[in-house]
Structures are given as C-alpha cells and as structure tokens.
N, C-alpha and C positions, 0 to 999 in steps of 0.2 A: 825798503829792504835792499840789502846788498845782493847782487847776483854773484853767488860764488862760482857758479859754472863759467861765466864769462870772464871772471877775474882769474881763476886758477885751472881750468880744465886743460889748457894747452900745455901745462907743466906735466900731466900725467903720461905723456908719450915718452918721457925720459930724455928727449933731446934738449929741452930747455931746462936748466937748473935754477932752483929757488936759492937766492942768495941772501944771507943776513950776516953781518959782521965779517965780511970777506970769506964766509964759508959757504960753499955752493953744494946743494944736494939734490937729488931726485925728490919730487913729491909723490908720496904714496896715496894721499887722500886728503880730504877736507870735509868739514861739516859744521853744524851749529852747536852751540853750547847753550845750556839753559839752567834755570835755578829750580826747576821743578814745575813751574807755571808759565813762564815767559822765556822766550828766547833772548839771551843776554849778550851773545857774541858768537864768535866762530873760532875754528882752530885750522891749522894747516899742519899736516903730518908729513915730515920729511924721513929720511932713512934712519936718523938718529935723534931727532927732536920733535916735539909737538909745541907749536907756537900758538899762543892764545891771544885773540884780539876782541876788543869790545865793538859794539855796533857802529861806533864812530871810526872805525878801522885804526884804532890806536893800539899798538902792541901793549899787551898786559904782562905777560910772562912767558917763559920757555921752560919746559919740562924735558929733561934728557931722557931718551928711551933706552932702557937696558936690555939687551939681547941675551937670551939664555941658551 
C-alpha cells in the first residue's frame, strides 16, 4: 500500500508546491478512492484541481474544482 503521508504530507505546509503540467499549486489534502468495497486509488486536492491516481501511482484523470 502506498504511504500517502510519506509522499504528500510535506506539501501541506504551503511552502512546497505540487506541480503538474507546469502549473504549481498548494496541496489542500489527499486521500483514498474506492469503488464501494475496495480501495482503488487515491487523490491529491490542490487549490483548483483534484488529481486521481490508481494504486500503481499512474495518473488517471483531473477534475477542475469550481469555487462558488
């Protein structure tokens, strides 16, 4: 199992930015995704995006977050 804290916790202090496609943002959180029965991957929540990965740490898709 991937240790999300070891991989992403240092981003939460705001000093280190998470960069993807030359866009760097602060990480607001991260967690696991499931299919209702099993953990199937994880996500990383940034200021404007939620990035989804599978358990092999391969990027699956990105969801733009809309602020109201």
